[in-house]
C-alpha positions in Angstrom: -6.0 -1.6 5.1 -2.6 0.1 5.8 -1.7 0.6 9.4 0.3 3.8 10.1 2.4 4.5 13.2 3.9 7.9 13.9 6.9 8.6 16.1 9.4 11.3 16.8 7.3 13.9 18.5 8.4 15.6 21.7 9.2 18.8 23.5 11.6 21.2 21.9 12.6 24.8 22.4 11.8 27.4 19.8 14.3 27.3 16.9 14.9 23.6 17.4 14.3 20.7 15.1 12.4 17.4 15.1 12.0 14.6 12.6 8.7 12.8 12.6 8.4 9.3 11.1 5.4 7.5 9.8 5.9 3.8 9.3 3.3 2.0 7.1 2.4 -1.7 7.4 2.7 -2.2 3.7 4.2 -0.9 0.6 3.8 2.9 0.1 4.3 2.6 -3.6 0.6 1.8 -4.2 -0.5 4.8 -2.2 -1.4 7.9 -4.2 -0.6 10.4 -1.5 1.0 10.3 2.0 0.5 13.4 4.0 1.2 15.0 7.4 -1.6 16.9 9.1 -1.6 18.7 12.4 -4.2 19.8 14.8 -3.6 22.4 17.5 -5.9 22.7 20.5 -9.1 24.3 19.6 -8.3 24.4 15.9 -9.3 22.3 12.9 -6.9 19.7 11.5 -4.9 21.2 8.7 -2.8 19.7 5.9 0.9 20.4 6.4 2.7 18.5 3.7 2.0 16.0 1.0 4.2 13.6 -1.0 2.7 11.7 -4.0 3.5 8.3 -5.3 5.6 10.0 -8.0 7.6 11.8 -5.4 6.2 15.3 -5.8 5.8 17.4 -2.7 3.6 20.3 -1.6 3.4 22.3 1.6 1.1 24.7 3.3 2.4 28.2 3.0 3.2 28.6 6.7 5.8 25.8 6.6 7.4 26.3 3.2 11.2 26.4 3.6 10.9 25.2 7.2 9.5 21.6 6.9 10.5 18.9 4.4 8.6 15.8 3.6 10.4 12.8 2.3 10.1 9.0 2.1 12.1 5.8 2.2 10.4 3.4 0.0 12.4 0.4 1.1 11.4 1.1 4.7 7.8 2.0 3.8 8.3 5.2 5.9 7.5 8.8 5.3 9.3 11.6 7.3 8.7 15.2 8.2 11.8 17.1 9.0 10.8 20.2 10.9 13.4 23.0 11.4 13.2 26.3 13.0 10.2 25.3 15.1 8.0 27.9 16.5 5.5 27.8 19.4 2.7 28.0 16.8 3.9 24.7 15.4 2.7 23.0 18.6 0.1 20.4 17.7 -0.7 16.7 17.3 0.8 15.6 14.0 -1.0 12.9 12.1 0.1 10.8 9.1 -2.4 10.0 6.4 -2.4 7.6 3.5 -4.8 7.9 0.6 -5.4 5.7 -2.5 -8.0 6.0 -5.1 -8.4 2.3 -5.9 -8.9 0.2 -4.0 -10.1 3.1 -1.8 -7.9 3.9 1.2 -8.0 6.7 3.7 -5.9 5.6 6.7 -4.8 7.7 9.7 -2.1 7.2 12.3 -2.7 7.7 16.0 -0.8 11.0 16.1 2.3 12.3 17.8 2.5 15.3 20.0 4.9 18.2 19.1 5.3 20.9 21.7 7.5 23.9 21.0 8.3 26.1 24.0 9.2 29.7 23.7 
């Protein structure tokens, strides 16, 4: 099992930036995808950004050009740089790690991001 710990959330004014971190307890090289999800109050959890073991990235349309997912393999850490934040980006952000074999689907505890208008 891989243990994930998120950090970096907080309160920021609209237009501001935050960088979220997701530290994994083991090597992330063996993990097929590491992702950031978010869940706003009263809404379903949605996928925000993904980075694969090969380094490819993908984003939900609403954050393209605004958020950047990256990783530091040496630190077993994945980041989410969020720029130009909007009130609608307010949510709890979760890190997720998935691997096909041996099977893995691990979640962090979440970090709150609040964007004030």
